[in-house]
Short mmCIF file of the C-alpha atoms (twelve columns), coordinates in Angstrom:
data_MODEL
# 
_entry.id   MODEL 
# 
loop_
_atom_site.group_PDB 
_atom_site.id 
_atom_site.type_symbol 
_atom_site.label_atom_id 
_atom_site.label_alt_id 
_atom_site.label_comp_id 
_atom_site.label_asym_id 
_atom_site.label_seq_id 
_atom_site.Cartn_x 
_atom_site.Cartn_y 
_atom_site.Cartn_z 
_atom_site.pdbx_PDB_model_num 
ATOM 1   C CA . MET A 1   -35.162 18.536  9.367   1 
ATOM 2   C CA . LEU A 2   -36.221 15.307  11.188  1 
ATOM 3   C CA . PHE A 3   -37.059 11.952  9.761   1 
ATOM 4   C CA . ARG A 4   -39.459 9.788   11.605  1 
ATOM 5   C CA . SER A 5   -40.057 6.083   11.334  1 
ATOM 6   C CA . ALA A 6   -41.756 3.581   13.602  1 
ATOM 7   C CA . GLY A 7   -40.054 3.660   16.904  1 
ATOM 8   C CA . ASP A 8   -37.365 6.285   16.242  1 
ATOM 9   C CA . VAL A 9   -36.322 9.670   15.138  1 
ATOM 10  C CA . ARG A 10  -33.416 10.282  12.652  1 
ATOM 11  C CA . PHE A 11  -31.507 13.429  12.650  1 
ATOM 12  C CA . PRO A 12  -29.482 14.147  9.361   1 
ATOM 13  C CA . LEU A 13  -25.787 14.984  9.873   1 
ATOM 14  C CA . ILE A 14  -24.998 17.836  7.465   1 
ATOM 15  C CA . VAL A 15  -21.946 19.839  7.016   1 
ATOM 16  C CA . ALA A 16  -21.848 22.841  4.445   1 
ATOM 17  C CA . GLY A 17  -24.989 21.359  2.911   1 
ATOM 18  C CA . THR A 18  -23.516 17.943  2.441   1 
ATOM 19  C CA . PRO A 19  -24.991 14.879  4.302   1 
ATOM 20  C CA . VAL A 20  -22.462 12.818  6.112   1 
ATOM 21  C CA . GLY A 21  -24.549 10.441  8.146   1 
ATOM 22  C CA . VAL A 22  -27.619 9.946   10.122  1 
ATOM 23  C CA . LEU A 23  -28.101 10.028  13.906  1 
ATOM 24  C CA . GLY A 24  -30.989 7.538   14.838  1 
ATOM 25  C CA . VAL A 25  -32.692 7.783   18.325  1 
ATOM 26  C CA . ALA A 26  -35.335 5.626   19.916  1 
ATOM 27  C CA . SER A 27  -38.368 7.557   20.488  1 
ATOM 28  C CA . ASP A 28  -40.658 5.514   22.735  1 
ATOM 29  C CA . PRO A 29  -42.139 7.573   24.440  1 
ATOM 30  C CA . PRO A 30  -42.044 10.404  21.702  1 
ATOM 31  C CA . LEU A 31  -39.318 12.928  22.242  1 
ATOM 32  C CA . THR A 32  -40.203 16.226  23.756  1 
ATOM 33  C CA . GLU A 33  -39.493 19.510  21.855  1 
ATOM 34  C CA . HIS A 34  -36.534 20.113  24.245  1 
ATOM 35  C CA . GLN A 35  -35.051 16.667  23.717  1 
ATOM 36  C CA . ARG A 36  -35.407 17.165  19.822  1 
ATOM 37  C CA . SER A 37  -33.619 20.618  20.098  1 
ATOM 38  C CA . VAL A 38  -30.780 19.197  22.182  1 
ATOM 39  C CA . LEU A 39  -30.378 16.184  19.923  1 
ATOM 40  C CA . SER A 40  -30.472 18.543  16.666  1 
ATOM 41  C CA . ALA A 41  -27.642 20.538  18.289  1 
ATOM 42  C CA . ALA A 42  -25.788 17.349  19.173  1 
ATOM 43  C CA . ALA A 43  -26.224 15.993  15.547  1 
ATOM 44  C CA . ALA A 44  -24.704 19.319  14.320  1 
ATOM 45  C CA . LEU A 45  -21.709 18.997  16.432  1 
ATOM 46  C CA . LEU A 46  -21.258 15.219  15.645  1 
ATOM 47  C CA . ALA A 47  -21.435 16.052  11.879  1 
ATOM 48  C CA . VAL A 48  -18.613 18.414  12.128  1 
ATOM 49  C CA . SER A 49  -16.662 15.888  14.187  1 
ATOM 50  C CA . LEU A 50  -17.251 13.117  11.670  1 
ATOM 51  C CA . LYS A 51  -16.063 15.519  8.804   1 
ATOM 52  C CA . ASN A 52  -13.050 16.491  10.733  1 
ATOM 53  C CA . ALA A 53  -12.116 12.908  11.285  1 
ATOM 54  C CA . GLU A 54  -12.630 12.260  7.519   1 
ATOM 55  C CA . LEU A 55  -10.279 15.158  6.612   1 
ATOM 56  C CA . PHE A 56  -7.821  13.985  9.159   1 
ATOM 57  C CA . HIS A 57  -7.722  10.580  7.677   1 
ATOM 58  C CA . GLU A 58  -7.398  11.974  4.134   1 
ATOM 59  C CA . VAL A 59  -4.361  14.276  5.311   1 
ATOM 60  C CA . HIS A 60  -2.766  11.278  7.066   1 
ATOM 61  C CA . GLU A 61  -2.991  9.115   3.892   1 
ATOM 62  C CA . ASN A 62  -1.721  11.698  1.707   1 
ATOM 63  C CA . SER A 63  1.179   12.185  3.980   1 
ATOM 64  C CA . VAL A 64  2.220   8.487   4.102   1 
ATOM 65  C CA . ARG A 65  1.337   7.324   0.615   1 
ATOM 66  C CA . ASP A 66  2.825   8.104   -2.793  1 
ATOM 67  C CA . SER A 67  0.042   9.606   -4.802  1 
ATOM 68  C CA . LEU A 68  1.379   8.190   -8.101  1 
ATOM 69  C CA . THR A 69  1.512   4.405   -7.181  1 
ATOM 70  C CA . GLY A 70  -0.821  4.276   -4.167  1 
ATOM 71  C CA . CYS A 71  2.082   2.718   -2.146  1 
ATOM 72  C CA . PHE A 72  3.444   3.824   1.112   1 
ATOM 73  C CA . ASN A 73  6.489   6.137   1.166   1 
ATOM 74  C CA . ARG A 74  9.807   5.152   2.519   1 
ATOM 75  C CA . LYS A 75  9.461   6.814   5.859   1 
ATOM 76  C CA . HIS A 76  6.162   5.154   6.738   1 
ATOM 77  C CA . ALA A 77  7.268   1.905   5.320   1 
ATOM 78  C CA . LEU A 78  10.338  1.816   7.884   1 
ATOM 79  C CA . GLU A 79  8.094   2.567   10.746  1 
ATOM 80  C CA . VAL A 80  5.721   -0.115  9.786   1 
ATOM 81  C CA . MET A 81  8.576   -2.549  9.049   1 
ATOM 82  C CA . ASP A 82  9.939   -1.738  12.607  1 
ATOM 83  C CA . GLY A 83  6.606   -2.781  14.219  1 
ATOM 84  C CA . GLU A 84  6.515   -6.046  12.061  1 
ATOM 85  C CA . LEU A 85  9.933   -7.084  12.945  1 
ATOM 86  C CA . ARG A 86  8.936   -6.877  16.695  1 
ATOM 87  C CA . ARG A 87  5.755   -8.712  15.972  1 
ATOM 88  C CA . SER A 88  7.670   -11.536 14.145  1 
ATOM 89  C CA . ARG A 89  10.198  -11.608 16.869  1 
ATOM 90  C CA . ARG A 90  7.503   -12.029 19.665  1 
ATOM 91  C CA . SER A 91  5.194   -14.549 17.402  1 
ATOM 92  C CA . GLN A 92  8.201   -16.543 15.866  1 
ATOM 93  C CA . MET A 93  6.265   -16.360 12.553  1 
ATOM 94  C CA . PRO A 94  8.380   -16.012 9.173   1 
ATOM 95  C CA . LEU A 95  8.778   -12.630 7.639   1 
ATOM 96  C CA . SER A 96  10.286  -11.893 4.149   1 
ATOM 97  C CA . LEU A 97  11.287  -8.875  2.211   1 
ATOM 98  C CA . VAL A 98  11.333  -8.167  -1.453  1 
ATOM 99  C CA . MET A 99  12.952  -5.326  -3.154  1 
ATOM 100 C CA . PHE A 100 12.643  -4.798  -6.994  1 
ATOM 101 C CA . ASP A 101 13.604  -2.296  -9.590  1 
ATOM 102 C CA . LEU A 102 12.119  -1.452  -12.894 1 
ATOM 103 C CA . ASP A 103 14.553  -2.332  -15.636 1 
ATOM 104 C CA . HIS A 104 15.911  0.453   -17.931 1 
ATOM 105 C CA . PHE A 105 13.476  2.933   -16.493 1 
ATOM 106 C CA . LYS A 106 15.668  5.874   -17.787 1 
ATOM 107 C CA . GLU A 107 15.355  4.541   -21.230 1 
ATOM 108 C CA . ILE A 108 11.430  4.553   -20.828 1 
ATOM 109 C CA . ASN A 109 11.555  8.142   -19.636 1 
ATOM 110 C CA . ASP A 110 13.808  9.175   -22.446 1 
ATOM 111 C CA . LYS A 111 11.679  7.560   -25.036 1 
ATOM 112 C CA . TYR A 112 8.214   8.277   -23.749 1 
ATOM 113 C CA . GLY A 113 8.818   11.365  -21.545 1 
ATOM 114 C CA . HIS A 114 8.153   11.620  -17.873 1 
ATOM 115 C CA . LEU A 115 4.539   11.384  -18.291 1 
ATOM 116 C CA . GLY A 116 5.007   8.001   -19.952 1 
ATOM 117 C CA . GLY A 117 7.110   6.928   -17.131 1 
ATOM 118 C CA . ASP A 118 4.555   8.214   -14.574 1 
ATOM 119 C CA . ALA A 119 1.977   5.928   -16.486 1 
ATOM 120 C CA . VAL A 120 4.264   2.970   -16.045 1 
ATOM 121 C CA . LEU A 121 4.834   3.696   -12.306 1 
ATOM 122 C CA . ALA A 122 1.122   3.996   -11.750 1 
ATOM 123 C CA . ALA A 123 0.516   0.749   -13.564 1 
ATOM 124 C CA . VAL A 124 3.164   -0.962  -11.493 1 
ATOM 125 C CA . GLY A 125 1.270   0.181   -8.295  1 
ATOM 126 C CA . GLN A 126 -1.940  -1.299  -9.724  1 
ATOM 127 C CA . ARG A 127 -0.301  -4.509  -10.490 1 
ATOM 128 C CA . MET A 128 1.036   -4.804  -7.040  1 
ATOM 129 C CA . ASN A 129 -2.484  -4.250  -5.544  1 
ATOM 130 C CA . ALA A 130 -3.705  -7.031  -7.830  1 
ATOM 131 C CA . VAL A 131 -1.096  -9.596  -6.979  1 
ATOM 132 C CA . LEU A 132 -0.373  -8.917  -3.328  1 
ATOM 133 C CA . ARG A 133 -2.438  -9.365  -0.232  1 
ATOM 134 C CA . GLY A 134 -3.989  -6.457  1.641   1 
ATOM 135 C CA . SER A 135 -1.713  -7.262  4.654   1 
ATOM 136 C CA . ASP A 136 1.464   -7.052  2.563   1 
ATOM 137 C CA . LEU A 137 3.481   -3.831  2.927   1 
ATOM 138 C CA . LYS A 138 3.865   -2.112  -0.508  1 
ATOM 139 C CA . CYS A 139 6.294   0.843   -0.642  1 
ATOM 140 C CA . ARG A 140 7.770   3.063   -3.218  1 
ATOM 141 C CA . TYR A 141 11.196  3.104   -1.872  1 
ATOM 142 C CA . GLY A 142 12.594  5.540   -4.140  1 
ATOM 143 C CA . GLY A 143 12.334  6.436   -7.995  1 
ATOM 144 C CA . GLU A 144 11.634  3.147   -9.712  1 
ATOM 145 C CA . GLU A 145 12.590  0.966   -6.753  1 
ATOM 146 C CA . PHE A 146 9.910   -0.678  -4.679  1 
ATOM 147 C CA . LEU A 147 9.941   -2.665  -1.242  1 
ATOM 148 C CA . ILE A 148 7.390   -5.276  -0.250  1 
ATOM 149 C CA . LEU A 149 7.179   -6.641  3.241   1 
ATOM 150 C CA . LEU A 150 5.490   -10.094 3.338   1 
ATOM 151 C CA . PRO A 151 4.292   -11.006 6.878   1 
ATOM 152 C CA . ASP A 152 3.831   -14.649 7.923   1 
ATOM 153 C CA . THR A 153 5.764   -15.657 4.809   1 
ATOM 154 C CA . PRO A 154 8.900   -17.905 4.546   1 
ATOM 155 C CA . LEU A 155 11.510  -17.371 1.879   1 
ATOM 156 C CA . ALA A 156 10.068  -19.950 -0.469  1 
ATOM 157 C CA . GLY A 157 6.748   -18.168 -0.476  1 
ATOM 158 C CA . ALA A 158 8.483   -14.858 -1.188  1 
ATOM 159 C CA . ARG A 159 10.137  -16.378 -4.085  1 
ATOM 160 C CA . ARG A 160 6.720   -17.371 -5.494  1 
ATOM 161 C CA . VAL A 161 5.324   -14.025 -4.924  1 
ATOM 162 C CA . ALA A 162 8.250   -12.231 -6.463  1 
ATOM 163 C CA . ASP A 163 8.080   -14.430 -9.534  1 
ATOM 164 C CA . THR A 164 4.442   -13.984 -9.857  1 
ATOM 165 C CA . LEU A 165 4.753   -10.235 -9.838  1 
ATOM 166 C CA . ARG A 166 7.765   -10.392 -12.102 1 
ATOM 167 C CA . ARG A 167 5.648   -12.384 -14.836 1 
ATOM 168 C CA . GLU A 168 2.657   -10.121 -14.168 1 
ATOM 169 C CA . LEU A 169 4.635   -6.956  -15.036 1 
ATOM 170 C CA . ALA A 170 6.316   -8.692  -18.049 1 
ATOM 171 C CA . ASP A 171 3.074   -9.998  -19.445 1 
ATOM 172 C CA . HIS A 172 1.094   -6.784  -19.263 1 
ATOM 173 C CA . PRO A 173 2.722   -3.898  -21.289 1 
ATOM 174 C CA . VAL A 174 1.454   -0.328  -20.321 1 
ATOM 175 C CA . ARG A 175 -0.557  1.367   -22.932 1 
ATOM 176 C CA . TRP A 176 0.663   4.907   -23.604 1 
ATOM 177 C CA . ASN A 177 -0.337  7.105   -26.605 1 
ATOM 178 C CA . GLU A 178 -1.329  4.065   -28.638 1 
ATOM 179 C CA . GLU A 179 1.869   2.298   -27.984 1 
ATOM 180 C CA . ALA A 180 2.693   -0.470  -25.581 1 
ATOM 181 C CA . ILE A 181 5.565   0.023   -23.212 1 
ATOM 182 C CA . MET A 182 7.170   -3.166  -22.140 1 
ATOM 183 C CA . VAL A 183 8.075   -3.349  -18.440 1 
ATOM 184 C CA . THR A 184 10.220  -5.798  -16.708 1 
ATOM 185 C CA . ALA A 185 11.846  -5.769  -13.275 1 
ATOM 186 C CA . SER A 186 14.704  -7.399  -11.242 1 
ATOM 187 C CA . PHE A 187 13.948  -8.693  -7.765  1 
ATOM 188 C CA . GLY A 188 15.970  -9.311  -4.692  1 
ATOM 189 C CA . ILE A 189 14.544  -10.996 -1.606  1 
ATOM 190 C CA . THR A 190 15.571  -12.216 1.843   1 
ATOM 191 C CA . SER A 191 14.138  -13.660 4.895   1 
ATOM 192 C CA . ILE A 192 14.305  -12.239 8.377   1 
ATOM 193 C CA . THR A 193 16.158  -14.319 10.970  1 
ATOM 194 C CA . PRO A 194 14.833  -14.585 14.403  1 
ATOM 195 C CA . GLY A 195 15.755  -11.783 16.614  1 
ATOM 196 C CA . GLU A 196 16.591  -9.313  13.761  1 
ATOM 197 C CA . VAL A 197 15.406  -5.757  14.655  1 
ATOM 198 C CA . GLU A 198 17.341  -3.509  12.326  1 
ATOM 199 C CA . PRO A 199 15.462  -2.813  9.141   1 
ATOM 200 C CA . HIS A 200 18.312  -1.192  7.254   1 
ATOM 201 C CA . ILE A 201 20.434  -4.356  7.588   1 
ATOM 202 C CA . ILE A 202 17.619  -6.502  6.179   1 
ATOM 203 C CA . ILE A 203 17.044  -3.957  3.423   1 
ATOM 204 C CA . GLY A 204 20.818  -4.068  2.713   1 
ATOM 205 C CA . ARG A 205 20.689  -7.943  2.174   1 
ATOM 206 C CA . ALA A 206 17.559  -7.602  -0.210  1 
ATOM 207 C CA . ASP A 207 19.332  -4.881  -2.195  1 
ATOM 208 C CA . SER A 208 22.493  -6.960  -2.576  1 
ATOM 209 C CA . ALA A 209 20.398  -9.698  -4.027  1 
ATOM 210 C CA . LEU A 210 18.578  -7.164  -6.282  1 
ATOM 211 C CA . TYR A 211 22.020  -5.958  -7.581  1 
ATOM 212 C CA . ARG A 212 22.891  -9.649  -8.444  1 
ATOM 213 C CA . ALA A 213 19.619  -9.950  -10.184 1 
ATOM 214 C CA . LYS A 214 20.542  -7.037  -12.430 1 
ATOM 215 C CA . GLN A 215 24.095  -8.485  -12.953 1 
ATOM 216 C CA . SER A 216 22.294  -11.899 -14.040 1 
ATOM 217 C CA . GLY A 217 20.634  -10.326 -16.941 1 
ATOM 218 C CA . ARG A 218 17.722  -8.585  -15.274 1 
ATOM 219 C CA . ASN A 219 13.929  -9.612  -15.304 1 
ATOM 220 C CA . CYS A 220 14.789  -12.359 -12.670 1 
ATOM 221 C CA . VAL A 221 14.683  -13.077 -8.900  1 
ATOM 222 C CA . CYS A 222 17.584  -13.708 -6.582  1 
ATOM 223 C CA . THR A 223 17.637  -14.294 -2.983  1 
ATOM 224 C CA . SER A 224 20.358  -13.215 -0.445  1 
ATOM 225 C CA . GLU A 225 21.092  -16.859 0.295   1 
ATOM 226 C CA . GLU A 226 21.915  -18.108 -3.272  1 
ATOM 227 C CA . HIS A 227 24.611  -17.841 -5.751  1 
ATOM 228 C CA . ALA A 228 24.352  -15.645 -8.749  1 
ATOM 229 C CA . ALA A 229 23.627  -18.803 -10.986 1 
ATOM 230 C CA . ASP A 230 20.629  -19.851 -8.907  1 
ATOM 231 C CA . VAL A 231 18.007  -17.472 -10.179 1 
ATOM 232 C CA . ILE A 232 14.427  -17.587 -11.289 1 
ATOM 233 C CA . VAL A 233 14.033  -16.304 -14.778 1 
# 
C-alpha cells in the first residue's frame, strides 16, 4: 500500500503486520511502476532491518541491566567505569564514586518476604533515577549494594548527591500490602585521583568508607578521606 501526498510517496514499513515506520520518497516527476516496485521491495527489507535493530537493542539492554531496579549490572558497570577513568585522565575532570548498601535488608526480606524485598529494590532504582543525572552511572553491584559513578563531580559534590539520595530513601517508605516499609541506606564515597586507572582499587576505597558508615550507626555518609566521627547523618 502506498500513501501519496503533494510531492512525495510514502511506503509503510511493516513487519508481521505491525508498522515500524514510513519511507518517504520525493516524487517529482512521478515514480514509474518499476521504481515503485523497487522501492516497495526496499521498504520491506528496511522494515526487517529496523525490527532486527530494535530486537538487538532490547537484547543488549536486557544483558547489561538488572531487570528489577533498571540499573546496570556489575560487569557492564566495570566496563563503563574503565572508560570513564580513561576519559577523566585525559580531560583532568573530577570523577567520584558512591557505594551504598540498604540497612537491615535481611530483616526486610524476613518480615515481608522476598516479594516485599523486591518491591524495595525496585523502589530504590526508581528513586535513583529521580535524584541522579542521566549521565551518572547507576549499578546494582550485588544484592542490596549499589554503585554510582559521578562524572565531572568532585568529592564535595558527591557528598551532596549521596546525602540527597540518603534522605530521599529515608523520607519515602515503600508501600507493600498496605504497610509502609522504612528504607535507609549507608553510603561510602571517594574521589578518583589523577592518573588512577584501576576500578577495583577505587571501589575498595568506597567500600571501606561504606563499612565505616555502617559502623557509625548506619543511615549516614562517610568519605574515604575522613575519620569515622566526620559523617553526614
